[in-house]
All heavy atoms as an XYZ file, in Angstrom:
978
protein
N     163.123     70.682    145.465
C     164.109     70.836    146.523
C     165.517     71.163    145.955
O     165.921     70.536    144.980
C     164.056     69.603    147.359
C     164.808     69.766    148.570
S     164.305     68.564    149.789
C     164.870     69.279    151.244
N     166.161     72.036    146.657
C     167.407     72.455    146.227
C     168.501     71.486    146.585
O     168.409     70.693    147.456
C     167.788     73.759    146.922
N     169.667     71.386    145.732
C     170.662     70.462    146.030
C     171.305     70.797    147.397
O     171.250     71.829    147.839
C     171.629     70.685    144.849
C     171.109     71.646    143.945
C     169.773     72.050    144.555
N     172.026     69.798    147.946
C     172.604     69.875    149.217
C     173.682     71.060    149.320
O     173.730     71.708    150.319
C     173.250     68.535    149.736
N     174.422     71.331    148.227
C     175.407     72.364    148.298
C     174.810     73.703    147.915
O     175.575     74.689    148.031
N     173.614     73.868    147.722
C     172.912     75.088    147.367
C     172.778     75.991    148.461
O     172.733     75.611    149.719
C     171.501     74.808    146.812
O     170.805     75.952    146.577
N     172.808     77.315    148.289
C     172.592     78.336    149.337
C     171.229     78.982    149.300
O     171.029     79.896    149.905
C     173.642     79.366    149.132
C     174.927     79.162    149.868
C     175.973     78.548    149.187
C     175.034     79.357    151.267
C     177.115     78.252    149.793
C     176.296     79.004    151.847
C     177.222     78.491    151.138
N     170.245     78.293    148.606
C     168.901     78.730    148.691
C     168.364     78.346    150.041
O     168.816     77.536    150.703
C     168.089     78.131    147.528
O     167.883     76.745    147.786
N     167.377     79.054    150.449
C     166.752     78.871    151.835
C     165.192     78.841    151.548
O     164.532     79.750    151.774
C     167.068     79.917    152.798
C     166.869     79.543    154.185
C     167.454     78.612    154.862
C     165.881     80.336    154.918
C     167.240     78.297    156.096
C     165.556     79.935    156.086
C     166.303     78.936    156.835
N     164.794     77.691    151.060
C     163.350     77.571    150.626
C     162.396     77.449    151.767
O     162.866     77.310    152.914
C     163.269     76.304    149.717
O     163.645     75.134    150.492
N     161.133     77.553    151.558
C     160.061     77.566    152.596
C     160.069     76.284    153.405
O     159.654     76.277    154.526
C     158.777     77.898    151.968
C     157.876     78.412    152.887
C     156.676     79.155    152.144
C     155.940     80.007    153.249
N     154.888     80.802    152.659
N     160.508     75.123    152.780
C     160.425     73.932    153.534
C     161.545     73.843    154.534
O     161.542     72.872    155.356
C     160.536     72.748    152.531
C     161.817     72.564    151.853
O     162.512     73.665    151.616
O     162.166     71.521    151.349
N     162.445     74.770    154.522
C     163.522     74.936    155.562
C     163.088     75.804    156.754
O     163.822     76.111    157.698
C     164.849     75.403    155.020
C     165.499     74.505    153.943
C     166.094     73.235    154.480
N     166.996     73.516    155.617
C     168.329     73.672    155.511
N     168.796     73.621    154.373
N     169.018     73.857    156.626
N     161.868     76.381    156.593
C     161.385     77.285    157.708
C     160.178     76.671    158.414
O     159.365     75.918    157.909
C     160.865     78.579    156.994
C     162.014     79.370    156.433
C     161.558     80.689    155.895
N     162.107     80.861    154.557
C     161.516     81.559    153.584
N     160.350     82.187    153.864
N     162.013     81.636    152.403
N     160.121     77.131    159.609
C     158.907     76.791    160.385
C     157.727     77.712    160.046
O     157.901     78.910    159.949
C     159.217     76.982    161.931
C     160.373     76.101    162.494
C     160.551     76.473    163.986
C     160.068     74.640    162.310
N     156.617     77.146    159.665
C     155.503     77.935    159.253
C     154.199     77.857    160.056
O     153.411     78.724    160.029
C     155.213     77.610    157.688
O     154.975     76.173    157.724
C     156.357     77.922    156.810
N     154.088     76.770    160.745
C     152.824     76.519    161.593
C     152.942     76.960    162.997
O     154.042     76.729    163.598
C     152.422     75.027    161.448
C     152.138     74.695    160.032
C     151.749     73.134    160.024
C     151.615     72.745    158.556
N     151.990     71.372    158.387
N     151.913     77.420    163.569
C     152.042     77.780    164.991
C     152.301     76.558    165.831
O     152.994     76.751    166.870
C     150.693     78.590    165.380
O     149.655     77.696    165.304
N     151.844     75.436    165.511
C     152.211     74.253    166.356
C     153.606     73.940    166.274
O     154.203     73.498    167.387
C     151.372     73.050    165.763
O     151.726     72.731    164.448
N     154.322     74.245    165.214
C     155.809     73.915    165.200
C     156.546     75.046    165.996
O     157.426     74.722    166.757
C     156.284     74.194    163.740
C     155.801     73.199    162.797
C     156.107     73.418    161.331
O     156.305     74.648    161.013
O     155.998     72.448    160.549
N     156.000     76.196    166.090
C     156.633     77.284    166.971
C     156.401     76.920    168.423
O     157.307     77.043    169.259
C     156.082     78.642    166.682
C     156.647     79.371    165.575
C     156.115     79.164    164.241
C     157.717     80.252    165.721
C     156.715     79.823    163.102
C     158.238     80.898    164.575
C     157.693     80.689    163.325
O     158.311     81.341    162.243
N     155.243     76.343    168.769
C     154.985     75.930    170.137
C     155.844     74.798    170.573
O     156.272     74.794    171.734
C     153.381     75.544    170.303
C     152.486     76.787    170.106
C     151.113     76.360    170.082
O     150.709     75.128    170.253
O     150.238     77.251    169.766
N     156.111     73.898    169.656
C     156.882     72.771    169.982
C     158.326     73.197    170.373
O     158.987     72.570    171.189
C     156.938     71.737    168.717
C     157.797     70.554    168.952
N     157.393     69.564    169.867
C     158.935     70.104    168.458
C     158.336     68.622    169.879
N     159.306     68.951    168.956
N     158.882     74.237    169.674
C     160.190     74.784    169.987
C     160.201     75.289    171.380
O     161.241     75.349    172.031
C     160.622     75.800    168.901
C     162.017     76.442    169.263
C     160.719     75.105    167.543
N     159.055     75.793    171.872
C     159.112     76.355    173.309
C     159.535     75.311    174.438
O     159.894     75.621    175.407
C     157.755     76.914    173.677
C     157.489     78.208    172.848
C     155.977     78.763    173.289
O     155.286     78.053    173.788
N     155.800     79.992    172.808
N     159.430     74.044    174.044
C     159.734     73.024    174.863
C     161.158     72.719    175.001
O     161.770     71.965    175.881
C     159.087     71.601    174.461
C     157.573     71.699    174.632
O     157.067     72.502    175.352
O     156.879     70.943    173.917
N     162.007     73.382    174.157
C     163.516     73.241    174.174
C     164.092     74.143    175.028
O     163.633     74.539    176.084
N     165.370     74.578    174.746
C     166.128     75.545    175.553
C     166.367     76.874    174.885
O     166.225     76.938    173.619
C     167.433     74.888    176.083
C     168.390     74.518    174.827
C     169.334     75.459    174.479
C     168.215     73.287    174.211
C     170.109     75.144    173.393
C     169.103     72.920    173.219
C     170.051     73.857    172.764
N     166.608     77.862    175.601
C     166.726     79.215    175.175
C     168.104     79.859    175.445
O     168.540     79.643    176.460
C     165.621     80.040    175.825
O     164.419     79.548    175.465
C     165.629     81.511    175.296
N     168.549     80.503    174.506
C     169.911     81.404    174.688
C     169.433     82.836    174.457
O     168.813     83.115    173.482
C     170.919     80.921    173.624
C     171.481     79.616    173.843
C     172.298     79.481    175.133
O     172.868     80.326    175.620
N     172.213     78.245    175.766
N     169.707     83.692    175.422
C     169.355     85.143    175.258
C     170.646     86.013    174.952
O     171.604     85.783    175.589
C     168.707     85.570    176.509
C     167.305     84.991    176.663
C     166.679     85.383    178.043
N     165.365     85.019    178.156
C     164.972     83.749    178.540
N     165.943     82.885    178.616
N     163.705     83.477    178.577
N     170.390     86.952    174.100
C     171.321     87.927    173.822
C     170.787     89.310    173.877
O     169.646     89.438    174.026
N     171.596     90.273    173.537
C     171.103     91.672    173.615
C     170.140     91.994    172.423
O     169.159     92.688    172.540
C     172.281     92.617    173.487
C     171.921     94.070    173.628
C     173.169     94.945    173.565
C     172.830     96.386    173.997
N     172.604     97.325    173.239
N     170.506     91.315    171.210
C     169.665     91.634    169.988
C     168.739     90.547    169.714
O     167.655     90.788    169.093
C     170.619     91.802    168.827
C     171.709     92.867    168.959
C     172.589     92.840    167.758
C     171.082     94.197    169.139
N     169.006     89.275    170.077
C     168.229     88.127    169.616
C     168.017     87.204    170.775
O     168.783     87.155    171.785
C     168.931     87.314    168.542
C     169.304     88.073    167.306
C     170.152     87.156    166.417
C     168.073     88.441    166.548
N     167.010     86.362    170.710
C     166.774     85.262    171.573
C     166.672     84.021    170.720
O     165.912     84.013    169.609
C     165.386     85.487    172.379
C     165.249     84.551    173.554
S     163.948     85.060    174.729
C     162.520     84.948    173.584
N     167.330     82.989    171.031
C     167.439     81.713    170.235
C     166.787     80.608    170.927
O     167.223     80.268    172.041
C     168.858     81.451    170.032
C     169.178     80.176    169.153
C     168.814     80.369    167.701
C     170.675     79.828    169.233
N     165.713     80.078    170.412
C     165.019     78.768    171.119
C     165.355     77.704    170.156
O     165.176     77.801    168.880
C     163.541     79.078    171.098
C     163.138     80.298    171.925
O     163.648     80.439    172.995
N     162.289     81.195    171.486
N     165.734     76.584    170.732
C     166.132     75.336    170.063
C     165.514     74.231    170.631
O     165.531     74.018    171.839
C     167.754     75.275    169.985
C     168.197     74.014    169.273
C     168.402     76.480    169.390
N     165.056     73.216    169.766
C     164.635     71.964    170.265
C     165.153     70.905    169.277
O     165.114     71.128    168.036
C     163.121     71.867    170.367
C     162.364     71.940    168.979
C     162.697     70.593    171.175
N     165.512     69.703    169.742
C     166.105     68.653    168.971
C     164.855     67.868    168.533
O     163.925     67.524    169.271
C     166.988     67.700    169.844
N     164.798     67.535    167.227
C     163.682     66.757    166.680
C     164.363     65.575    165.956
O     165.186     65.677    165.037
C     162.979     67.600    165.609
C     161.792     66.809    165.026
C     162.482     68.883    166.211
N     164.025     64.380    166.391
C     164.779     63.192    165.854
C     164.336     62.860    164.452
O     163.080     62.978    164.096
C     164.373     61.978    166.847
C     164.858     62.225    168.133
C     165.391     60.983    168.831
O     165.485     60.037    168.275
O     165.654     61.110    170.104
N     165.295     62.371    163.661
C     165.011     61.880    162.356
C     164.303     62.916    161.452
O     163.440     62.498    160.758
C     164.365     60.579    162.322
C     165.254     59.546    163.027
O     166.439     59.536    162.971
N     164.571     58.735    163.760
N     164.621     64.176    161.566
C     163.803     65.065    160.688
C     164.629     65.702    159.588
O     164.157     66.329    158.645
C     163.359     66.235    161.613
C     162.067     66.907    161.042
C     160.849     66.355    161.329
C     162.155     68.080    160.215
C     159.682     66.949    160.738
C     161.048     68.644    159.657
C     159.838     68.127    159.913
N     165.942     65.390    159.557
C     166.757     65.916    158.429
C     167.325     67.322    158.677
O     167.599     67.669    159.915
N     167.417     68.106    157.673
C     167.978     69.448    157.849
C     167.165     70.305    158.883
O     166.021     70.085    159.036
C     167.966     70.103    156.472
C     167.634     68.901    155.515
C     167.050     67.944    156.241
N     167.995     71.180    159.528
C     167.371     71.991    160.517
C     166.212     72.913    159.904
O     166.454     73.226    158.676
C     168.284     72.780    161.264
S     169.062     74.109    160.352
N     165.295     73.314    160.593
C     164.244     74.243    160.208
C     164.315     75.404    161.113
O     164.499     75.333    162.233
C     162.911     73.602    160.120
C     162.883     72.472    159.168
C     161.531     71.785    159.115
N     160.554     72.747    158.646
C     159.282     72.506    158.905
N     158.796     71.562    159.567
N     158.471     73.469    158.440
N     164.082     76.634    160.509
C     164.167     77.865    161.288
C     163.012     78.700    161.151
O     162.407     78.842    160.035
C     165.444     78.703    160.834
C     165.601     79.893    161.736
C     166.629     77.825    160.817
N     162.498     79.372    162.339
C     161.394     80.239    162.251
C     161.934     81.613    162.751
O     162.854     81.754    163.512
N     161.258     82.633    162.377
C     161.706     84.031    162.722
C     160.493     84.796    163.384
O     159.401     84.753    162.807
C     162.158     84.814    161.415
C     163.211     84.107    160.768
C     163.013     83.229    159.763
C     164.586     84.220    161.125
C     164.002     82.498    159.019
C     165.528     83.537    160.475
C     165.322     82.691    159.441
N     160.728     85.466    164.429
C     159.552     86.250    165.082
C     160.159     87.687    165.305
O     161.194     87.890    165.891
C     159.338     85.599    166.589
C     158.255     86.384    167.256
C     158.867     84.153    166.338
N     159.368     88.577    164.762
C     159.556     89.989    165.009
C     158.279     90.506    165.443
O     157.325     90.686    164.644
C     160.091     90.639    163.702
O     159.154     90.445    162.667
C     161.471     90.237    163.430
N     158.181     91.017    166.717
C     156.923     91.515    167.184
C     156.763     92.934    166.934
O     157.655     93.709    166.440
C     156.804     91.259    168.736
O     157.667     92.125    169.399
N     155.562     93.484    167.141
C     155.298     94.844    166.902
C     156.030     95.806    167.787
O     156.204     97.027    167.586
C     153.752     95.199    167.142
C     152.995     94.614    165.976
C     151.518     95.182    166.057
N     150.789     94.387    165.127
C     149.574     93.987    165.322
N     148.948     94.247    166.418
N     148.935     93.315    164.375
N     156.602     95.333    168.930
C     157.394     96.146    169.855
C     158.664     96.648    169.165
O     159.226     97.647    169.550
C     157.761     95.417    171.095
C     156.523     95.116    172.004
C     156.913     94.506    173.320
N     157.887     93.539    173.201
C     158.454     92.861    174.145
N     157.961     93.033    175.421
N     159.384     91.931    173.938
N     159.090     95.931    168.133
C     160.311     96.231    167.457
C     160.170     97.586    166.619
O     160.986     98.423    166.524
C     160.777     95.179    166.533
C     161.255     93.944    167.310
C     161.852     95.661    165.594
C     161.654     92.861    166.571
N     158.895     97.719    166.103
C     158.612     98.857    165.219
C     157.490     98.528    164.236
O     156.846     97.566    164.289
N     157.413     99.457    163.217
C     156.457     99.310    162.252
C     156.761     98.136    161.290
O     157.784     97.495    161.396
N     155.944     97.970    160.340
C     156.054     96.792    159.387
C     157.339     96.858    158.581
O     157.973     95.847    158.350
C     154.840     96.739    158.460
N     157.729     98.068    158.165
C     158.910     98.232    157.405
C     160.178     97.743    158.257
O     161.062     97.007    157.767
C     159.115     99.608    156.919
C     160.451     99.835    156.238
C     158.010     99.937    155.953
N     160.288     98.119    159.446
C     161.388     97.856    160.320
C     161.402     96.292    160.665
O     162.275     95.681    160.558
C     161.367     98.671    161.578
C     161.617    100.137    161.214
C     162.315     98.108    162.605
C     161.458    101.107    162.264
N     160.179     95.828    160.941
C     160.033     94.320    161.241
C     160.388     93.515    160.092
O     161.173     92.560    160.168
C     158.558     93.988    161.596
C     158.172     94.523    162.931
C     156.981     93.849    163.468
N     155.895     93.871    162.587
C     154.877     94.734    162.458
N     154.881     95.835    163.035
N     153.917     94.490    161.563
N     160.006     93.931    158.885
C     160.325     93.112    157.743
C     161.847     93.215    157.300
O     162.499     92.287    157.040
C     159.553     93.575    156.492
C     158.089     93.208    156.599
O     157.758     92.166    157.138
N     157.176     93.917    155.976
N     162.492     94.440    157.609
C     163.949     94.587    157.380
C     164.681     93.589    158.305
O     165.581     92.964    157.881
C     164.355     96.015    157.588
C     165.884     96.181    157.330
C     166.286     97.605    157.620
N     165.439     98.540    157.005
C     164.926     99.651    157.510
N     165.088     99.852    158.759
N     164.169    100.522    156.832
N     164.351     93.537    159.616
C     165.013     92.749    160.460
C     164.754     91.207    160.198
O     165.724     90.454    160.165
C     164.461     92.979    162.007
C     165.013     91.965    163.020
C     164.918     94.389    162.474
N     163.578     90.888    159.813
C     163.291     89.518    159.315
C     164.083     89.153    158.160
O     164.666     87.975    158.059
C     161.901     89.309    159.190
C     161.261     87.857    159.257
C     159.754     87.723    159.315
N     159.041     88.790    158.788
C     158.230     89.566    159.474
N     158.139     89.396    160.805
N     157.540     90.476    158.962
N     164.184     89.958    157.120
C     165.001     89.719    155.971
C     166.568     89.484    156.327
O     167.120     88.576    155.725
C     164.929     90.779    154.888
C     163.637     90.833    154.078
C     163.725     91.706    152.917
N     164.033     93.005    153.254
C     163.110     94.036    153.537
N     161.821     93.731    153.605
N     163.657     95.238    153.749
N     166.986     90.332    157.101
C     168.399     90.273    157.631
C     168.640     88.938    158.359
O     169.616     88.270    158.052
C     168.828     91.366    158.514
C     169.010     92.768    157.784
C     169.330     93.798    158.598
N     169.572     95.092    157.864
C     169.686     96.262    158.430
N     169.681     96.356    159.794
N     169.927     97.293    157.761
N     167.750     88.574    159.230
C     167.941     87.259    159.884
C     167.811     86.103    159.039
O     168.619     85.140    159.147
C     166.871     87.208    161.032
C     167.013     88.179    162.150
C     165.819     88.053    163.175
C     168.364     87.965    162.913
N     166.895     86.125    158.034
C     166.722     85.002    157.137
C     167.988     84.930    156.228
O     168.531     83.847    155.911
C     165.527     85.248    156.204
C     165.086     84.025    155.587
C     163.660     84.177    155.006
N     163.341     85.459    154.263
C     162.432     86.304    154.633
N     161.676     85.948    155.629
N     162.244     87.319    153.913
N     168.624     86.097    155.824
C     169.772     86.014    154.954
C     170.934     85.483    155.889
O     171.908     84.750    155.428
C     170.101     87.375    154.517
C     171.429     87.584    153.774
C     171.466     86.737    152.522
O     170.419     86.245    152.014
O     172.576     86.653    151.896
N     171.097     85.911    157.153
C     172.192     85.418    158.035
C     172.101     83.890    158.117
O     173.144     83.181    158.076
C     172.153     86.145    159.334
C     172.587     87.693    159.191
C     173.038     85.435    160.359
C     172.224     88.403    160.305
N     170.870     83.380    158.442
C     170.749     81.953    158.614
C     171.019     81.198    157.260
O     171.617     80.190    157.168
C     169.330     81.647    159.182
C     169.055     80.072    159.139
C     169.166     82.114    160.413
N     170.495     81.856    156.165
C     170.807     81.237    154.827
C     172.264     81.070    154.550
O     172.825     80.064    154.104
C     170.196     82.024    153.696
C     170.274     81.493    152.362
C     169.774     82.479    151.266
N     170.753     83.504    151.015
C     171.970     83.360    150.265
N     172.163     82.200    149.719
N     172.726     84.359    150.064
N     173.129     82.111    154.949
C     174.537     82.045    154.672
C     175.231     81.010    155.480
O     176.203     80.492    155.107
C     175.193     83.461    155.026
C     174.894     84.499    153.900
C     175.572     84.313    152.661
O     176.664     83.802    152.690
N     174.930     84.733    151.568
N     174.640     80.795    156.652
C     175.378     79.819    157.588
C     174.602     78.437    157.744
O     174.917     77.729    158.653
C     175.497     80.486    158.971
C     176.342     81.669    158.907
N     177.737     81.594    159.015
C     176.026     82.891    159.057
C     178.301     82.777    159.008
N     177.217     83.709    158.963
N     173.631     78.194    156.784
C     172.793     76.988    156.984
C     173.611     75.758    156.875
O     173.269     74.722    157.493
C     171.701     77.089    155.972
C     172.222     76.866    154.532
C     170.971     76.943    153.571
O     169.912     76.571    153.904
N     171.258     77.603    152.390
N     174.783     75.655    156.125
C     175.509     74.458    155.949
C     176.361     74.193    157.176
O     176.996     73.106    157.308
C     176.280     74.495    154.713
C     175.494     74.669    153.544
N     174.580     73.663    153.139
C     175.358     75.591    152.535
C     173.954     73.931    152.013
N     174.398     75.135    151.662
N     176.414     75.158    158.052
C     177.232     75.033    159.300
C     176.288     74.528    160.409
O     176.786     74.193    161.526
C     177.849     76.380    159.698
C     178.725     76.958    158.732
C     179.137     78.353    158.976
O     179.058     78.805    160.178
O     179.512     79.143    158.059
N     175.074     74.351    160.226
C     174.208     74.062    161.326
C     174.033     72.392    161.342
O     173.870     71.764    160.330
C     172.739     74.575    161.149
C     172.640     76.021    161.164
C     171.186     76.601    160.717
C     172.879     76.502    162.607
N     173.841     71.929    162.491
C     173.631     70.532    162.706
C     172.206     70.160    162.282
O     171.340     70.931    162.383
C     173.930     70.088    164.221
C     175.300     70.229    164.560
C     175.600     70.020    166.048
N     174.917     68.990    166.523
C     174.687     68.798    167.937
N     175.168     69.649    168.794
N     173.966     67.829    168.363
N     172.118     68.895    161.914
C     170.741     68.416    161.514
C     169.798     68.132    162.732
O     170.349     68.041    163.875
C     170.814     67.251    160.583
C     171.478     67.592    159.223
C     171.360     66.451    158.218
O     170.865     65.367    158.612
O     171.651     66.657    157.073
N     168.582     67.893    162.443
C     167.576     67.440    163.443
C     167.351     68.446    164.528
O     167.176     68.115    165.723
C     167.946     66.082    164.014
C     168.010     64.955    163.064
O     167.081     65.142    162.023
O     168.703     64.018    163.193
N     167.318     69.743    164.137
C     166.963     70.803    165.105
C     165.919     71.736    164.531
O     165.923     71.974    163.253
C     168.158     71.636    165.455
C     169.067     71.013    166.463
C     170.249     70.384    166.138
C     168.787     71.000    167.848
C     171.126     69.711    167.039
C     169.564     70.512    168.766
C     170.734     69.803    168.440
N     165.104     72.147    165.289
C     164.118     73.363    165.018
C     164.534     74.511    165.731
O     164.924     74.430    166.955
C     162.703     72.888    165.330
C     162.055     72.023    164.361
C     162.756     71.415    163.268
C     160.758     71.504    164.338
N     161.779     70.577    162.559
C     160.573     70.647    163.305
C     159.652     71.755    165.188
C     159.431     70.030    163.030
C     158.492     71.069    164.908
C     158.359     70.203    163.798
N     164.709     75.629    165.168
C     165.175     76.845    165.715
C     164.238     78.019    165.540
O     163.671     78.110    164.450
C     166.497     77.214    165.093
C     167.503     76.124    165.209
C     167.127     78.478    165.564
C     168.785     76.218    164.267
N     163.996     78.693    166.545
C     163.140     79.962    166.489
C     164.115     81.158    166.901
O     164.657     81.132    168.024
C     161.948     79.908    167.199
C     161.185     81.333    167.272
C     160.975     78.838    166.754
N     164.239     82.158    166.014
C     164.974     83.382    166.289
C     163.995     84.442    166.682
O     163.158     84.833    165.698
C     165.853     83.752    165.042
C     167.212     83.172    165.044
C     167.857     83.669    163.640
C     168.138     83.761    166.163
N     164.037     85.020    167.789
C     163.168     86.086    168.239
C     163.993     87.368    168.342
O     164.974     87.469    168.980
C     162.550     85.786    169.583
C     161.642     86.991    170.028
C     161.817     84.460    169.595
N     163.663     88.369    167.445
C     164.236     89.583    167.373
C     163.892     90.471    168.707
O     162.664     90.545    168.992
C     164.029     90.402    166.261
N     164.893     91.113    169.374
C     164.528     91.923    170.561
C     164.514     93.300    169.954
O     164.901     93.640    168.833
C     165.539     91.706    171.558
C     165.648     90.280    172.081
C     166.491     89.982    173.139
N     165.729     90.055    174.369
C     166.123     89.787    175.489
N     167.399     89.302    175.634
N     165.435     89.850    176.654
N     164.128     94.304    170.902
C     163.910     95.591    170.553
C     165.167     96.353    169.814
O     165.089     97.013    168.883
C     163.577     96.514    171.753
C     162.258     97.016    171.627
C     161.809     97.878    172.835
N     160.500     97.603    173.051
C     159.979     97.860    174.279
N     160.553     98.389    175.234
N     158.689     97.532    174.427
N     166.317     96.045    170.417
C     167.487     96.573    169.947
C     167.955     96.086    168.589
O     168.783     96.731    167.969
C     168.824     96.302    170.928
C     168.525     97.101    172.235
O     167.846     98.137    172.253
O     169.202     96.617    173.239
N     167.348     95.020    168.076
C     167.595     94.508    166.711
C     167.268     95.460    165.661
O     167.823     95.492    164.607
C     166.955     93.197    166.589
N     166.273     96.320    165.894
C     165.811     97.237    164.930
C     166.848     98.284    164.563
O     166.929     98.759    163.420
C     164.538     98.001    165.464
N     167.709     98.598    165.505
C     168.737     99.628    165.356
C     170.118     98.992    164.983
O     171.015     99.754    164.618
C     168.878    100.374    166.594
C     167.633    101.250    166.990
O     166.985    101.649    166.052
O     167.447    101.342    168.132
N     170.191     97.639    165.008
C     171.488     96.985    164.844
C     171.688     96.853    163.247
O     170.893     96.688    162.409
C     171.409     95.633    165.484
N     172.969     96.870    162.923
C     173.256     96.601    161.509
C     173.431     95.112    161.255
O     173.398     94.316    162.138
C     174.654     97.364    161.103
C     175.780     96.930    161.889
O     175.735     95.782    162.335
N     176.787     97.714    161.873
N     173.718     94.768    160.059
C     173.676     93.369    159.553
C     174.816     92.643    160.331
O     174.609     91.488    160.831
C     173.874     93.277    158.072
C     173.985     91.882    157.572
C     172.909     91.210    157.098
C     175.247     91.257    157.364
C     172.989     89.863    156.639
C     175.302     89.999    156.869
C     174.253     89.328    156.528
O     174.297     88.000    156.035
N     176.021     93.186    160.340
C     177.127     92.604    161.022
C     176.984     92.247    162.490
O     177.291     91.237    163.005
C     178.477     93.469    160.829
C     178.886     93.568    159.418
C     179.416     92.188    158.941
N     179.609     92.242    157.433
C     179.378     91.257    156.713
N     178.859     90.100    157.171
N     179.600     91.406    155.398
N     176.249     93.285    163.175
C     176.005     93.068    164.574
C     174.963     91.874    164.817
O     175.153     91.064    165.703
C     175.414     94.254    165.208
N     174.006     91.850    163.971
C     173.079     90.672    164.011
C     173.671     89.291    163.709
O     173.451     88.306    164.367
C     171.832     90.937    163.030
C     170.889     92.039    163.382
C     169.928     92.211    162.242
C     170.104     91.564    164.649
N     174.596     89.416    162.787
C     175.302     88.109    162.318
C     176.193     87.749    163.476
O     176.255     86.515    163.873
C     176.147     88.353    161.108
C     176.844     87.056    160.603
C     177.595     87.286    159.314
O     178.160     88.515    159.020
O     177.597     86.373    158.529
N     176.939     88.630    164.147
C     177.809     88.249    165.273
C     176.985     87.794    166.360
O     177.442     86.630    167.002
C     178.541     89.517    165.679
C     179.559     89.305    166.784
N     179.170     89.456    168.164
C     180.727     88.797    166.787
C     180.161     89.177    168.856
N     181.099     88.722    168.159
N     175.827     88.251    166.630
C     174.999     87.765    167.837
C     174.478     86.379    167.402
O     174.459     85.519    168.305
C     173.868     88.765    168.028
C     172.872     88.337    169.025
C     173.247     88.966    170.402
O     174.269     89.575    170.539
O     172.495     88.803    171.291
N     174.010     86.176    166.245
C     173.505     84.893    165.781
C     174.618     83.740    165.958
O     174.311     82.705    166.532
C     173.029     84.900    164.327
C     173.074     83.624    163.648
C     173.997     83.388    162.559
C     172.271     82.451    163.756
N     173.801     82.097    162.130
C     172.710     81.456    162.869
C     171.246     82.174    164.611
C     172.189     80.289    162.829
C     170.723     80.893    164.561
C     171.116     79.921    163.602
N     175.843     84.036    165.496
C     176.898     83.077    165.548
C     177.286     82.800    167.012
O     177.589     81.707    167.404
C     178.163     83.504    164.808
C     177.878     83.531    163.258
C     179.190     84.154    162.675
C     177.816     82.086    162.826
N     177.240     83.848    167.878
C     177.667     83.747    169.323
C     176.531     82.826    170.004
O     176.937     81.807    170.692
C     177.637     85.055    169.922
C     178.183     85.030    171.422
C     178.357     86.475    171.869
N     177.074     87.154    171.986
C     176.205     86.994    172.934
N     176.538     86.142    173.936
N     175.103     87.727    173.028
N     175.316     83.058    169.785
C     174.244     82.259    170.382
C     174.238     80.878    169.791
O     173.992     79.926    170.636
C     172.812     83.005    170.180
C     172.626     84.302    170.902
C     171.382     84.956    170.495
C     172.725     84.107    172.444
N     174.412     80.752    168.513
C     174.451     79.362    167.938
C     175.570     78.463    168.503
O     175.377     77.237    168.806
C     174.479     79.473    166.393
N     176.681     79.053    168.640
C     177.859     78.301    169.247
C     177.502     77.966    170.693
O     177.794     76.824    171.137
C     179.067     79.258    169.264
C     179.691     79.252    167.931
C     180.882     80.247    167.868
C     181.381     80.399    166.454
N     182.345     81.443    166.305
N     176.879     78.860    171.407
C     176.546     78.634    172.833
C     175.494     77.535    172.899
O     175.521     76.733    173.858
C     176.021     79.918    173.517
C     176.679     80.055    174.892
C     175.935     81.227    175.684
N     175.936     82.396    175.174
C     175.056     83.348    175.608
N     174.131     83.066    176.567
N     175.053     84.572    175.113
N     174.666     77.392    171.999
C     173.547     76.360    171.952
C     174.067     75.040    171.302
O     173.304     74.195    171.370
C     172.268     76.944    171.213
N     175.240     75.056    170.864
C     175.934     73.888    170.253
C     175.164     73.396    169.134
O     174.999     72.120    168.860
C     176.096     72.702    171.386
O     176.829     73.226    172.452
N     174.742     74.269    168.214
C     173.983     73.818    167.050
C     174.872     73.944    165.722
O     174.445     73.690    164.692
C     172.676     74.475    166.853
C     172.825     76.032    166.760
C     171.634     74.093    167.911
C     171.581     76.814    166.400
N     176.061     74.547    165.855
C     176.877     74.669    164.761
C     177.855     73.413    164.628
O     178.252     72.857    165.705
C     177.816     75.928    164.900
C     177.044     77.253    164.730
C     178.106     78.440    164.915
C     176.412     77.348    163.450
N     178.205     73.007    163.386
C     179.097     71.906    163.230
C     180.624     72.377    163.737
O     180.869     73.375    163.652
C     179.140     71.522    161.780
C     177.867     70.918    161.223
C     178.063     70.719    159.779
C     177.553     69.604    162.018
């Protein structure tokens, strides 16, 4: 496990099981033009965990992977600003395929602030 001040974003910080994604559906949702943010509070779980969803409606595998890599990097850069004991699922919408990194980052920060998950 990486030290607390580290900027790595290891697999244990991500949601990986379908049951975890289903659990987040019980939380609340913030919608934007590029992203949809689903959040659920999980008691005594420690650092927040994040999952990423890019459906085939966005485009081919190359485009979906590019969007997912950008979202993962954005969350990695801002992970120390996130409150603990939350599970988050970021769902990319169709317009995310054409958006640049800065637009995705701006949308992420706006939705995270609205969801009150930033410190």
